[in-house]
C-alpha positions in Angstrom: 84.1 -128.7 54.1 86.1 -127.9 57.2 88.4 -125.1 57.9 92.0 -125.4 56.6 94.8 -126.4 58.9 92.5 -128.1 61.3 94.1 -130.8 63.3 93.3 -134.4 62.3 91.8 -134.9 65.7 89.4 -132.0 65.2 88.3 -133.4 61.8 87.7 -136.8 63.4 85.6 -135.1 66.1 83.4 -133.5 63.4 82.8 -136.9 61.7 82.3 -138.7 65.1 79.7 -136.1 66.2 77.7 -136.4 63.0 78.0 -140.2 63.0 76.9 -140.4 66.6 73.8 -138.3 65.9 72.9 -140.8 63.1 73.5 -143.9 65.2 71.6 -142.6 68.3 68.6 -141.9 66.0 68.6 -145.5 64.8 70.4 -144.9 61.5 73.4 -146.6 59.9 76.8 -145.1 59.0 78.0 -146.8 55.9 81.3 -144.9 55.2 83.5 -142.1 56.3 86.1 -140.6 54.0 88.5 -137.7 54.3 89.7 -136.2 51.0 92.3 -134.0 52.6 92.9 -130.2 52.1 92.2 -128.7 48.7 92.3 -125.2 47.2 88.7 -123.9 46.6 87.6 -122.6 43.2 86.6 -119.3 44.9 87.0 -117.6 48.3 84.4 -118.3 51.0 83.7 -115.6 53.5 82.6 -116.8 56.9 80.1 -115.1 59.2 83.0 -113.5 61.1 84.4 -112.0 57.9 87.3 -114.5 57.5 88.2 -115.3 53.9 88.9 -119.0 53.3 90.6 -120.2 50.2 91.4 -123.8 51.3 89.3 -126.4 53.1 89.4 -130.0 54.3 86.8 -132.2 52.6 85.0 -134.9 54.5 82.3 -137.4 53.3 79.9 -139.3 55.6 77.6 -141.8 54.0 74.7 -142.8 56.1 71.1 -144.1 56.0 68.6 -142.6 58.5 65.1 -141.3 58.8 64.3 -137.9 57.3 64.1 -136.2 60.7 67.7 -137.1 61.4 68.8 -134.9 58.6 67.6 -131.8 60.4 69.5 -132.8 63.5 72.7 -133.5 61.5 72.3 -130.2 59.6 71.9 -128.2 62.8 75.1 -129.8 64.3 77.0 -128.8 61.1 75.6 -125.3 61.0 76.6 -124.6 64.7 80.1 -126.1 64.4 82.5 -123.3 63.8 85.0 -125.7 62.1 82.6 -126.4 59.3 82.7 -123.9 56.4 80.1 -125.5 54.1 78.1 -128.7 54.0 75.8 -130.5 51.7 73.2 -133.1 52.6 72.0 -135.2 49.6 69.2 -137.7 49.5 70.5 -140.8 47.6 68.5 -144.1 47.6 70.9 -146.4 49.3 68.9 -148.8 51.5 65.2 -149.7 51.0 64.7 -150.2 54.8 66.5 -148.9 57.8 66.0 -151.2 60.8 65.7 -149.8 64.3 69.0 -150.7 66.1 69.6 -150.1 69.8 73.0 -148.3 70.0 75.0 -148.2 73.3 75.5 -144.7 74.8 79.3 -145.1 75.0 81.3 -145.5 71.7 83.8 -147.6 73.8 81.3 -150.4 73.7 82.5 -151.2 70.2 86.2 -151.4 71.3 85.6 -154.8 73.1 84.6 -156.5 69.9 
């Protein structure tokens, strides 16, 4: 969940950062979804004391090695735009091949 009223560009940056971490570690990003802004069932108090009643929901489905989860979780924890996150293990792919990913995301634009 990301903070409410965040610009679409900021939400995209959050998804891109998490996706890039997965790709650079040899994982595969299967799907990215934005569910928009929703009212929460209860108020969430941030570390700074701010009360949040609405949040943007994002979903990133990926397959990666277990150590990648720690890295993604660290990125989400340190990002001030993220209010809450949940990483779940769901059997999706029996084998994740090692794929060499270009350093620049622009490499995919030529295709």
